[in-house]
N, CA, C and O atoms as a Maestro MAE file, in Angstrom:
{
 s_m_m2io_version
 :::
 2.0.0
}

f_m_ct {
 s_m_title
 :::
 protein
 m_atom[304] {
  # First column is atom index #
  i_m_mmod_type
  r_m_x_coord
  r_m_y_coord
  r_m_z_coord
  i_m_residue_number
  s_m_chain_name
  s_m_pdb_residue_name
  s_m_pdb_atom_name
  i_m_atomic_number
  :::
  1 25 0.820 -1.189 0.000 1 A "MET " " N  " 7
  2 3 0.000 0.000 0.000 1 A "MET " " CA " 6
  3 2 0.867 1.257 0.000 1 A "MET " " C  " 6
  4 15 0.536 2.250 -0.648 1 A "MET " " O  " 8
  5 25 1.970 1.204 0.726 2 A "VAL " " N  " 7
  6 3 2.849 2.369 0.791 2 A "VAL " " CA " 6
  7 2 3.456 2.647 -0.576 2 A "VAL " " C  " 6
  8 15 3.541 3.802 -0.995 2 A "VAL " " O  " 8
  9 25 3.875 1.606 -1.266 3 A "GLU " " N  " 7
  10 3 4.467 1.799 -2.591 3 A "GLU " " CA " 6
  11 2 3.457 2.384 -3.566 3 A "GLU " " C  " 6
  12 15 3.808 3.234 -4.385 3 A "GLU " " O  " 8
  13 25 2.216 1.942 -3.487 4 A "ARG " " N  " 7
  14 3 1.175 2.498 -4.361 4 A "ARG " " CA " 6
  15 2 0.941 3.975 -4.031 4 A "ARG " " C  " 6
  16 15 0.829 4.805 -4.933 4 A "ARG " " O  " 8
  17 25 0.870 4.295 -2.743 5 A "PHE " " N  " 7
  18 3 0.673 5.688 -2.326 5 A "PHE " " CA " 6
  19 2 1.831 6.550 -2.821 5 A "PHE " " C  " 6
  20 15 1.616 7.635 -3.361 5 A "PHE " " O  " 8
  21 25 3.054 6.068 -2.637 6 A "ASN " " N  " 7
  22 3 4.217 6.833 -3.092 6 A "ASN " " CA " 6
  23 2 4.199 7.014 -4.607 6 A "ASN " " C  " 6
  24 15 4.578 8.073 -5.108 6 A "ASN " " O  " 8
  25 25 3.764 5.992 -5.337 7 A "GLY " " N  " 7
  26 3 3.649 6.118 -6.788 7 A "GLY " " CA " 6
  27 2 2.631 7.173 -7.181 7 A "GLY " " C  " 6
  28 15 2.849 7.935 -8.122 7 A "GLY " " O  " 8
  29 25 1.510 7.216 -6.454 8 A "ARG " " N  " 7
  30 3 0.495 8.230 -6.738 8 A "ARG " " CA " 6
  31 2 1.029 9.624 -6.430 8 A "ARG " " C  " 6
  32 15 0.773 10.563 -7.183 8 A "ARG " " O  " 8
  33 25 1.763 9.769 -5.338 9 A "ILE " " N  " 7
  34 3 2.374 11.059 -5.000 9 A "ILE " " CA " 6
  35 2 3.333 11.469 -6.109 9 A "ILE " " C  " 6
  36 15 3.350 12.628 -6.523 9 A "ILE " " O  " 8
  37 25 4.127 10.524 -6.587 10 A "SER " " N  " 7
  38 3 5.063 10.807 -7.674 10 A "SER " " CA " 6
  39 2 4.329 11.289 -8.916 10 A "SER " " C  " 6
  40 15 4.773 12.229 -9.574 10 A "SER " " O  " 8
  41 25 3.208 10.653 -9.241 11 A "ASP " " N  " 7
  42 3 2.407 11.069 -10.399 11 A "ASP " " CA " 6
  43 2 1.872 12.485 -10.218 11 A "ASP " " C  " 6
  44 15 1.894 13.287 -11.152 11 A "ASP " " O  " 8
  45 25 1.395 12.786 -9.021 12 A "VAL " " N  " 7
  46 3 0.871 14.131 -8.738 12 A "VAL " " CA " 6
  47 2 1.977 15.174 -8.893 12 A "VAL " " C  " 6
  48 15 1.766 16.226 -9.495 12 A "VAL " " O  " 8
  49 25 3.145 14.877 -8.349 13 A "LEU " " N  " 7
  50 3 4.240 15.838 -8.379 13 A "LEU " " CA " 6
  51 2 4.802 16.055 -9.784 13 A "LEU " " C  " 6
  52 15 5.328 17.126 -10.086 13 A "LEU " " O  " 8
  53 25 4.691 15.051 -10.630 14 A "SER " " N  " 7
  54 3 5.252 15.177 -11.977 14 A "SER " " CA " 6
  55 2 4.314 15.876 -12.962 14 A "SER " " C  " 6
  56 15 4.698 16.114 -14.107 14 A "SER " " O  " 8
  57 25 3.102 16.208 -12.541 15 A "THR " " N  " 7
  58 3 2.143 16.795 -13.462 15 A "THR " " CA " 6
  59 2 2.238 18.305 -13.570 15 A "THR " " C  " 6
  60 15 1.617 18.893 -14.455 15 A "THR " " O  " 8
  61 25 2.996 18.946 -12.697 16 A "ARG " " N  " 7
  62 3 3.107 20.395 -12.796 16 A "ARG " " CA " 6
  63 2 4.410 20.894 -12.199 16 A "ARG " " C  " 6
  64 15 5.105 20.161 -11.496 16 A "ARG " " O  " 8
  65 25 4.734 22.142 -12.484 17 A "CYS " " N  " 7
  66 3 5.919 22.786 -11.923 17 A "CYS " " CA " 6
  67 2 5.502 23.593 -10.705 17 A "CYS " " C  " 6
  68 15 4.411 24.162 -10.676 17 A "CYS " " O  " 8
  69 25 6.349 23.641 -9.723 18 A "TYR " " N  " 7
  70 3 6.048 24.353 -8.480 18 A "TYR " " CA " 6
  71 2 6.925 25.587 -8.385 18 A "TYR " " C  " 6
  72 15 8.126 25.532 -8.649 18 A "TYR " " O  " 8
  73 25 6.316 26.695 -8.008 19 A "VAL " " N  " 7
  74 3 7.038 27.963 -7.974 19 A "VAL " " CA " 6
  75 2 7.696 28.201 -6.627 19 A "VAL " " C  " 6
  76 15 8.578 29.052 -6.512 19 A "VAL " " O  " 8
  77 25 7.279 27.457 -5.600 20 A "SER " " N  " 7
  78 3 7.865 27.643 -4.281 20 A "SER " " CA " 6
  79 2 7.642 26.390 -3.445 20 A "SER " " C  " 6
  80 15 6.879 25.497 -3.813 20 A "SER " " O  " 8
  81 25 8.324 26.352 -2.320 21 A "GLY " " N  " 7
  82 3 8.127 25.260 -1.380 21 A "GLY " " CA " 6
  83 2 6.712 25.260 -0.816 21 A "GLY " " C  " 6
  84 15 6.136 24.206 -0.544 21 A "GLY " " O  " 8
  85 25 6.163 26.459 -0.645 22 A "GLU " " N  " 7
  86 3 4.790 26.569 -0.132 22 A "GLU " " CA " 6
  87 2 3.788 25.987 -1.130 22 A "GLU " " C  " 6
  88 15 2.823 25.331 -0.738 22 A "GLU " " O  " 8
  89 25 4.021 26.228 -2.405 23 A "ASP " " N  " 7
  90 3 3.159 25.685 -3.453 23 A "ASP " " CA " 6
  91 2 3.193 24.157 -3.415 23 A "ASP " " C  " 6
  92 15 2.152 23.506 -3.497 23 A "ASP " " O  " 8
  93 25 4.380 23.596 -3.293 24 A "LEU " " N  " 7
  94 3 4.541 22.152 -3.195 24 A "LEU " " CA " 6
  95 2 3.853 21.625 -1.934 24 A "LEU " " C  " 6
  96 15 3.161 20.609 -1.982 24 A "LEU " " O  " 8
  97 25 4.042 22.309 -0.822 25 A "GLU " " N  " 7
  98 3 3.423 21.882 0.440 25 A "GLU " " CA " 6
  99 2 1.899 21.876 0.342 25 A "GLU " " C  " 6
  100 15 1.255 20.936 0.807 25 A "GLU " " O  " 8
  101 25 1.322 22.906 -0.254 26 A "GLN " " N  " 7
  102 3 -0.133 22.972 -0.410 26 A "GLN " " CA " 6
  103 2 -0.650 21.849 -1.306 26 A "GLN " " C  " 6
  104 15 -1.701 21.266 -1.038 26 A "GLN " " O  " 8
  105 25 0.090 21.552 -2.367 27 A "THR " " N  " 7
  106 3 -0.303 20.460 -3.259 27 A "THR " " CA " 6
  107 2 -0.299 19.131 -2.516 27 A "THR " " C  " 6
  108 15 -1.223 18.332 -2.668 27 A "THR " " O  " 8
  109 25 0.729 18.890 -1.717 28 A "LEU " " N  " 7
  110 3 0.806 17.645 -0.956 28 A "LEU " " CA " 6
  111 2 -0.298 17.556 0.089 28 A "LEU " " C  " 6
  112 15 -0.868 16.485 0.299 28 A "LEU " " O  " 8
  113 25 -0.603 18.671 0.746 29 A "LYS " " N  " 7
  114 3 -1.687 18.682 1.730 29 A "LYS " " CA " 6
  115 2 -3.036 18.406 1.066 29 A "LYS " " C  " 6
  116 15 -3.846 17.645 1.595 29 A "LYS " " O  " 8
  117 25 -3.276 19.025 -0.093 30 A "ARG " " N  " 7
  118 3 -4.537 18.784 -0.807 30 A "ARG " " CA " 6
  119 2 -4.656 17.328 -1.230 30 A "ARG " " C  " 6
  120 15 -5.725 16.729 -1.113 30 A "ARG " " O  " 8
  121 25 -3.562 16.756 -1.721 31 A "TYR " " N  " 7
  122 3 -3.613 15.360 -2.142 31 A "TYR " " CA " 6
  123 2 -3.835 14.443 -0.942 31 A "TYR " " C  " 6
  124 15 -4.618 13.498 -1.029 31 A "TYR " " O  " 8
  125 25 -3.165 14.705 0.169 32 A "ALA " " N  " 7
  126 3 -3.357 13.880 1.369 32 A "ALA " " CA " 6
  127 2 -4.812 13.950 1.829 32 A "ALA " " C  " 6
  128 15 -5.382 12.933 2.225 32 A "ALA " " O  " 8
  129 25 -5.419 15.138 1.783 33 A "TRP " " N  " 7
  130 3 -6.825 15.283 2.163 33 A "TRP " " CA " 6
  131 2 -7.712 14.486 1.210 33 A "TRP " " C  " 6
  132 15 -8.601 13.755 1.647 33 A "TRP " " O  " 8
  133 25 -7.470 14.628 -0.083 34 A "LEU " " N  " 7
  134 3 -8.246 13.897 -1.082 34 A "LEU " " CA " 6
  135 2 -8.098 12.388 -0.877 34 A "LEU " " C  " 6
  136 15 -9.088 11.657 -0.886 34 A "LEU " " O  " 8
  137 25 -6.887 11.937 -0.697 35 A "TYR " " N  " 7
  138 3 -6.615 10.508 -0.516 35 A "TYR " " CA " 6
  139 2 -7.320 9.968 0.725 35 A "TYR " " C  " 6
  140 15 -7.934 8.902 0.672 35 A "TYR " " O  " 8
  141 25 -7.241 10.683 1.825 36 A "ASN " " N  " 7
  142 3 -7.817 10.207 3.083 36 A "ASN " " CA " 6
  143 2 -9.333 10.284 3.129 36 A "ASN " " C  " 6
  144 15 -9.967 9.468 3.799 36 A "ASN " " O  " 8
  145 25 -9.928 11.242 2.434 37 A "HIS " " N  " 7
  146 3 -11.356 11.478 2.556 37 A "HIS " " CA " 6
  147 2 -12.186 10.982 1.372 37 A "HIS " " C  " 6
  148 15 -13.369 10.684 1.540 37 A "HIS " " O  " 8
  149 25 -11.600 10.888 0.196 38 A "HIS " " N  " 7
  150 3 -12.421 10.625 -0.986 38 A "HIS " " CA " 6
  151 2 -12.001 9.443 -1.844 38 A "HIS " " C  " 6
  152 15 -12.803 8.974 -2.652 38 A "HIS " " O  " 8
  153 25 -10.797 8.947 -1.706 39 A "ILE " " N  " 7
  154 3 -10.359 7.833 -2.530 39 A "ILE " " CA " 6
  155 2 -10.605 6.543 -1.763 39 A "ILE " " C  " 6
  156 15 -9.988 6.296 -0.728 39 A "ILE " " O  " 8
  157 25 -11.510 5.726 -2.280 40 A "SER " " N  " 7
  158 3 -11.837 4.476 -1.595 40 A "SER " " CA " 6
  159 2 -10.697 3.475 -1.771 40 A "SER " " C  " 6
  160 15 -10.010 3.456 -2.792 40 A "SER " " O  " 8
  161 25 -10.522 2.658 -0.762 41 A "GLN " " N  " 7
  162 3 -9.441 1.676 -0.748 41 A "GLN " " CA " 6
  163 2 -10.034 0.267 -0.746 41 A "GLN " " C  " 6
  164 15 -10.889 -0.055 0.079 41 A "GLN " " O  " 8
  165 25 -9.579 -0.552 -1.661 42 A "LYS " " N  " 7
  166 3 -10.078 -1.928 -1.757 42 A "LYS " " CA " 6
  167 2 -9.841 -2.680 -0.445 42 A "LYS " " C  " 6
  168 15 -10.703 -3.437 0.001 42 A "LYS " " O  " 8
  169 25 -8.677 -2.474 0.173 43 A "ALA " " N  " 7
  170 3 -8.340 -3.163 1.422 43 A "ALA " " CA " 6
  171 2 -9.254 -2.741 2.574 43 A "ALA " " C  " 6
  172 15 -9.344 -3.447 3.579 43 A "ALA " " O  " 8
  173 25 -9.928 -1.608 2.440 44 A "LEU " " N  " 7
  174 3 -10.834 -1.111 3.477 44 A "LEU " " CA " 6
  175 2 -12.290 -1.300 3.056 44 A "LEU " " C  " 6
  176 15 -13.171 -0.555 3.484 44 A "LEU " " O  " 8
  177 25 -12.531 -2.292 2.222 45 A "HIS " " N  " 7
  178 3 -13.881 -2.600 1.724 45 A "HIS " " CA " 6
  179 2 -14.483 -1.410 0.987 45 A "HIS " " C  " 6
  180 15 -15.654 -1.075 1.167 45 A "HIS " " O  " 8
  181 25 -13.665 -0.787 0.162 46 A "HIS " " N  " 7
  182 3 -14.071 0.324 -0.703 46 A "HIS " " CA " 6
  183 2 -14.579 1.540 0.077 46 A "HIS " " C  " 6
  184 15 -15.526 2.212 -0.331 46 A "HIS " " O  " 8
  185 25 -13.930 1.797 1.198 47 A "GLN " " N  " 7
  186 3 -14.196 3.004 1.987 47 A "GLN " " CA " 6
  187 2 -12.961 3.880 1.942 47 A "GLN " " C  " 6
  188 15 -11.863 3.411 1.643 47 A "GLN " " O  " 8
  189 25 -13.148 5.157 2.243 48 A "SER " " N  " 7
  190 3 -11.991 6.024 2.393 48 A "SER " " CA " 6
  191 2 -11.326 5.719 3.732 48 A "SER " " C  " 6
  192 15 -11.931 5.096 4.604 48 A "SER " " O  " 8
  193 25 -10.099 6.155 3.888 49 A "SER " " N  " 7
  194 3 -9.363 5.901 5.129 49 A "SER " " CA " 6
  195 2 -10.074 6.493 6.340 49 A "SER " " C  " 6
  196 15 -10.200 5.831 7.370 49 A "SER " " O  " 8
  197 25 -10.536 7.729 6.225 50 A "ILE " " N  " 7
  198 3 -11.211 8.396 7.339 50 A "ILE " " CA " 6
  199 2 -12.518 7.682 7.677 50 A "ILE " " C  " 6
  200 15 -12.829 7.501 8.854 50 A "ILE " " O  " 8
  201 25 -13.279 7.279 6.681 51 A "ALA " " N  " 7
  202 3 -14.540 6.576 6.931 51 A "ALA " " CA " 6
  203 2 -14.280 5.258 7.667 51 A "ALA " " C  " 6
  204 15 -15.021 4.905 8.584 51 A "ALA " " O  " 8
  205 25 -13.243 4.539 7.273 52 A "ALA " " N  " 7
  206 3 -12.916 3.278 7.939 52 A "ALA " " CA " 6
  207 2 -12.488 3.522 9.380 52 A "ALA " " C  " 6
  208 15 -12.891 2.782 10.278 52 A "ALA " " O  " 8
  209 25 -11.682 4.542 9.611 53 A "MET " " N  " 7
  210 3 -11.251 4.845 10.973 53 A "MET " " CA " 6
  211 2 -12.423 5.251 11.858 53 A "MET " " C  " 6
  212 15 -12.482 4.866 13.026 53 A "MET " " O  " 8
  213 25 -13.356 6.026 11.309 54 A "LYS " " N  " 7
  214 3 -14.543 6.408 12.086 54 A "LYS " " CA " 6
  215 2 -15.366 5.176 12.440 54 A "LYS " " C  " 6
  216 15 -15.892 5.071 13.548 54 A "LYS " " O  " 8
  217 25 -15.474 4.254 11.506 55 A "GLU " " N  " 7
  218 3 -16.212 3.010 11.759 55 A "GLU " " CA " 6
  219 2 -15.521 2.201 12.856 55 A "GLU " " C  " 6
  220 15 -16.177 1.681 13.759 55 A "GLU " " O  " 8
  221 25 -14.185 2.097 12.772 56 A "TRP " " N  " 7
  222 3 -13.434 1.368 13.789 56 A "TRP " " CA " 6
  223 2 -13.572 2.030 15.154 56 A "TRP " " C  " 6
  224 15 -13.647 1.352 16.179 56 A "TRP " " O  " 8
  225 25 -13.603 3.357 15.156 57 A "GLN " " N  " 7
  226 3 -13.712 4.075 16.428 57 A "GLN " " CA " 6
  227 2 -15.043 3.767 17.119 57 A "GLN " " C  " 6
  228 15 -15.102 3.682 18.346 57 A "GLN " " O  " 8
  229 25 -16.101 3.602 16.338 58 A "VAL " " N  " 7
  230 3 -17.405 3.275 16.914 58 A "VAL " " CA " 6
  231 2 -17.437 1.815 17.383 58 A "VAL " " C  " 6
  232 15 -17.923 1.518 18.474 58 A "VAL " " O  " 8
  233 25 -16.916 0.911 16.550 59 A "LYS " " N  " 7
  234 3 -16.980 -0.514 16.860 59 A "LYS " " CA " 6
  235 2 -16.011 -0.922 17.968 59 A "LYS " " C  " 6
  236 15 -16.362 -1.722 18.835 59 A "LYS " " O  " 8
  237 25 -14.806 -0.381 17.942 60 A "CYS " " N  " 7
  238 3 -13.762 -0.766 18.905 60 A "CYS " " CA " 6
  239 2 -13.023 0.483 19.390 60 A "CYS " " C  " 6
  240 15 -11.888 0.726 18.978 60 A "CYS " " O  " 8
  241 25 -13.645 1.269 20.249 61 A "PRO " " N  " 7
  242 3 -13.023 2.529 20.669 61 A "PRO " " CA " 6
  243 2 -11.687 2.349 21.384 61 A "PRO " " C  " 6
  244 15 -10.888 3.283 21.432 61 A "PRO " " O  " 8
  245 25 -11.433 1.178 21.933 62 A "GLU " " N  " 7
  246 3 -10.163 0.949 22.629 62 A "GLU " " CA " 6
  247 2 -8.979 0.875 21.669 62 A "GLU " " C  " 6
  248 15 -7.834 0.990 22.105 62 A "GLU " " O  " 8
  249 25 -9.227 0.686 20.379 63 A "LEU " " N  " 7
  250 3 -8.144 0.618 19.396 63 A "LEU " " CA " 6
  251 2 -7.523 1.972 19.109 63 A "LEU " " C  " 6
  252 15 -6.339 2.055 18.781 63 A "LEU " " O  " 8
  253 25 -8.305 3.032 19.228 64 A "LEU " " N  " 7
  254 3 -7.825 4.369 18.891 64 A "LEU " " CA " 6
  255 2 -7.772 5.222 20.151 64 A "LEU " " C  " 6
  256 15 -8.764 5.356 20.867 64 A "LEU " " O  " 8
  257 25 -6.605 5.794 20.412 65 A "THR " " N  " 7
  258 3 -6.454 6.604 21.619 65 A "THR " " CA " 6
  259 2 -6.870 8.053 21.397 65 A "THR " " C  " 6
  260 15 -7.107 8.784 22.358 65 A "THR " " O  " 8
  261 25 -6.958 8.471 20.143 66 A "LYS " " N  " 7
  262 3 -7.360 9.840 19.820 66 A "LYS " " CA " 6
  263 2 -8.605 9.819 18.962 66 A "LYS " " C  " 6
  264 15 -8.869 8.848 18.252 66 A "LYS " " O  " 8
  265 25 -9.359 10.883 19.030 67 A "ARG " " N  " 7
  266 3 -10.595 11.023 18.255 67 A "ARG " " CA " 6
  267 2 -10.255 11.214 16.776 67 A "ARG " " C  " 6
  268 15 -9.338 11.963 16.440 67 A "ARG " " O  " 8
  269 25 -10.980 10.548 15.910 68 A "VAL " " N  " 7
  270 3 -10.800 10.703 14.459 68 A "VAL " " CA " 6
  271 2 -11.435 12.034 14.059 68 A "VAL " " C  " 6
  272 15 -12.608 12.282 14.336 68 A "VAL " " O  " 8
  273 25 -10.648 12.883 13.406 69 A "VAL " " N  " 7
  274 3 -11.119 14.193 12.988 69 A "VAL " " CA " 6
  275 2 -11.058 14.324 11.473 69 A "VAL " " C  " 6
  276 15 -10.451 13.496 10.794 69 A "VAL " " O  " 8
  277 25 -11.681 15.350 10.959 70 A "ASN " " N  " 7
  278 3 -11.807 15.512 9.506 70 A "ASN " " CA " 6
  279 2 -10.789 16.468 8.886 70 A "ASN " " C  " 6
  280 15 -11.112 17.153 7.916 70 A "ASN " " O  " 8
  281 25 -9.593 16.531 9.410 71 A "HIS " " N  " 7
  282 3 -8.600 17.400 8.788 71 A "HIS " " CA " 6
  283 2 -7.241 16.724 8.797 71 A "HIS " " C  " 6
  284 15 -6.972 15.842 9.613 71 A "HIS " " O  " 8
  285 25 -6.397 17.150 7.884 72 A "THR " " N  " 7
  286 3 -5.052 16.592 7.810 72 A "THR " " CA " 6
  287 2 -4.145 17.386 8.719 72 A "THR " " C  " 6
  288 15 -4.498 18.483 9.153 72 A "THR " " O  " 8
  289 25 -3.018 16.860 9.000 73 A "GLY " " N  " 7
  290 3 -2.049 17.548 9.831 73 A "GLY " " CA " 6
  291 2 -1.644 16.676 11.002 73 A "GLY " " C  " 6
  292 15 -2.103 15.543 11.145 73 A "GLY " " O  " 8
  293 25 -0.785 17.219 11.826 74 A "LEU " " N  " 7
  294 3 -0.270 16.471 12.965 74 A "LEU " " CA " 6
  295 2 -1.330 16.367 14.060 74 A "LEU " " C  " 6
  296 15 -2.095 17.306 14.283 74 A "LEU " " O  " 8
  297 25 -1.371 15.228 14.736 75 A "ASP " " N  " 7
  298 3 -2.222 15.083 15.906 75 A "ASP " " CA " 6
  299 2 -1.551 15.793 17.074 75 A "ASP " " C  " 6
  300 15 -0.337 15.709 17.259 75 A "ASP " " O  " 8
  301 25 -2.355 16.482 17.844 76 A "THR " " N  " 7
  302 3 -1.797 17.158 19.024 76 A "THR " " CA " 6
  303 2 -2.534 16.736 20.264 76 A "THR " " C  " 6
  304 15 -2.212 17.196 21.359 76 A "THR " " O  " 8
  :::
 }
 m_bond[303] {
  # First column is bond index #
  i_m_from
  i_m_to
  i_m_order
  :::
  1 1 2 1
  2 2 3 1
  3 3 4 2
  4 3 5 1
  5 5 6 1
  6 6 7 1
  7 7 8 2
  8 7 9 1
  9 9 10 1
  10 10 11 1
  11 11 12 2
  12 11 13 1
  13 13 14 1
  14 14 15 1
  15 15 16 2
  16 15 17 1
  17 17 18 1
  18 18 19 1
  19 19 20 2
  20 19 21 1
  21 21 22 1
  22 22 23 1
  23 23 24 2
  24 23 25 1
  25 25 26 1
  26 26 27 1
  27 27 28 2
  28 27 29 1
  29 29 30 1
  30 30 31 1
  31 31 32 2
  32 31 33 1
  33 33 34 1
  34 34 35 1
  35 35 36 2
  36 35 37 1
  37 37 38 1
  38 38 39 1
  39 39 40 2
  40 39 41 1
  41 41 42 1
  42 42 43 1
  43 43 44 2
  44 43 45 1
  45 45 46 1
  46 46 47 1
  47 47 48 2
  48 47 49 1
  49 49 50 1
  50 50 51 1
  51 51 52 2
  52 51 53 1
  53 53 54 1
  54 54 55 1
  55 55 56 2
  56 55 57 1
  57 57 58 1
  58 58 59 1
  59 59 60 2
  60 59 61 1
  61 61 62 1
  62 62 63 1
  63 63 64 2
  64 63 65 1
  65 65 66 1
  66 66 67 1
  67 67 68 2
  68 67 69 1
  69 69 70 1
  70 70 71 1
  71 71 72 2
  72 71 73 1
  73 73 74 1
  74 74 75 1
  75 75 76 2
  76 75 77 1
  77 77 78 1
  78 78 79 1
  79 79 80 2
  80 79 81 1
  81 81 82 1
  82 82 83 1
  83 83 84 2
  84 83 85 1
  85 85 86 1
  86 86 87 1
  87 87 88 2
  88 87 89 1
  89 89 90 1
  90 90 91 1
  91 91 92 2
  92 91 93 1
  93 93 94 1
  94 94 95 1
  95 95 96 2
  96 95 97 1
  97 97 98 1
  98 98 99 1
  99 99 100 2
  100 99 101 1
  101 101 102 1
  102 102 103 1
  103 103 104 2
  104 103 105 1
  105 105 106 1
  106 106 107 1
  107 107 108 2
  108 107 109 1
  109 109 110 1
  110 110 111 1
  111 111 112 2
  112 111 113 1
  113 113 114 1
  114 114 115 1
  115 115 116 2
  116 115 117 1
  117 117 118 1
  118 118 119 1
  119 119 120 2
  120 119 121 1
  121 121 122 1
  122 122 123 1
  123 123 124 2
  124 123 125 1
  125 125 126 1
  126 126 127 1
  127 127 128 2
  128 127 129 1
  129 129 130 1
  130 130 131 1
  131 131 132 2
  132 131 133 1
  133 133 134 1
  134 134 135 1
  135 135 136 2
  136 135 137 1
  137 137 138 1
  138 138 139 1
  139 139 140 2
  140 139 141 1
  141 141 142 1
  142 142 143 1
  143 143 144 2
  144 143 145 1
  145 145 146 1
  146 146 147 1
  147 147 148 2
  148 147 149 1
  149 149 150 1
  150 150 151 1
  151 151 152 2
  152 151 153 1
  153 153 154 1
  154 154 155 1
  155 155 156 2
  156 155 157 1
  157 157 158 1
  158 158 159 1
  159 159 160 2
  160 159 161 1
  161 161 162 1
  162 162 163 1
  163 163 164 2
  164 163 165 1
  165 165 166 1
  166 166 167 1
  167 167 168 2
  168 167 169 1
  169 169 170 1
  170 170 171 1
  171 171 172 2
  172 171 173 1
  173 173 174 1
  174 174 175 1
  175 175 176 2
  176 175 177 1
  177 177 178 1
  178 178 179 1
  179 179 180 2
  180 179 181 1
  181 181 182 1
  182 182 183 1
  183 183 184 2
  184 183 185 1
  185 185 186 1
  186 186 187 1
  187 187 188 2
  188 187 189 1
  189 189 190 1
  190 190 191 1
  191 191 192 2
  192 191 193 1
  193 193 194 1
  194 194 195 1
  195 195 196 2
  196 195 197 1
  197 197 198 1
  198 198 199 1
  199 199 200 2
  200 199 201 1
  201 201 202 1
  202 202 203 1
  203 203 204 2
  204 203 205 1
  205 205 206 1
  206 206 207 1
  207 207 208 2
  208 207 209 1
  209 209 210 1
  210 210 211 1
  211 211 212 2
  212 211 213 1
  213 213 214 1
  214 214 215 1
  215 215 216 2
  216 215 217 1
  217 217 218 1
  218 218 219 1
  219 219 220 2
  220 219 221 1
  221 221 222 1
  222 222 223 1
  223 223 224 2
  224 223 225 1
  225 225 226 1
  226 226 227 1
  227 227 228 2
  228 227 229 1
  229 229 230 1
  230 230 231 1
  231 231 232 2
  232 231 233 1
  233 233 234 1
  234 234 235 1
  235 235 236 2
  236 235 237 1
  237 237 238 1
  238 238 239 1
  239 239 240 2
  240 239 241 1
  241 241 242 1
  242 242 243 1
  243 243 244 2
  244 243 245 1
  245 245 246 1
  246 246 247 1
  247 247 248 2
  248 247 249 1
  249 249 250 1
  250 250 251 1
  251 251 252 2
  252 251 253 1
  253 253 254 1
  254 254 255 1
  255 255 256 2
  256 255 257 1
  257 257 258 1
  258 258 259 1
  259 259 260 2
  260 259 261 1
  261 261 262 1
  262 262 263 1
  263 263 264 2
  264 263 265 1
  265 265 266 1
  266 266 267 1
  267 267 268 2
  268 267 269 1
  269 269 270 1
  270 270 271 1
  271 271 272 2
  272 271 273 1
  273 273 274 1
  274 274 275 1
  275 275 276 2
  276 275 277 1
  277 277 278 1
  278 278 279 1
  279 279 280 2
  280 279 281 1
  281 281 282 1
  282 282 283 1
  283 283 284 2
  284 283 285 1
  285 285 286 1
  286 286 287 1
  287 287 288 2
  288 287 289 1
  289 289 290 1
  290 290 291 1
  291 291 292 2
  292 291 293 1
  293 293 294 1
  294 294 295 1
  295 295 296 2
  296 295 297 1
  297 297 298 1
  298 298 299 1
  299 299 300 2
  300 299 301 1
  301 301 302 1
  302 302 303 1
  303 303 304 2
  :::
 }
}
């Protein structure tokens, strides 16, 4: 799964030129959000990553120590 994700990131990065590090960072953040919220994963029974985590949190709350939230970024 990691290799596929990295390949998709590589494809995204090769489709355009970036004018700054901030531009690149925003593109990566947008792709991570899209990947986590909207791209269904076969290994997760065709759910997005966030949808699967929310389901797991309801079914087995002891598995997750933090609340599943709807934004990308570092957990604090």
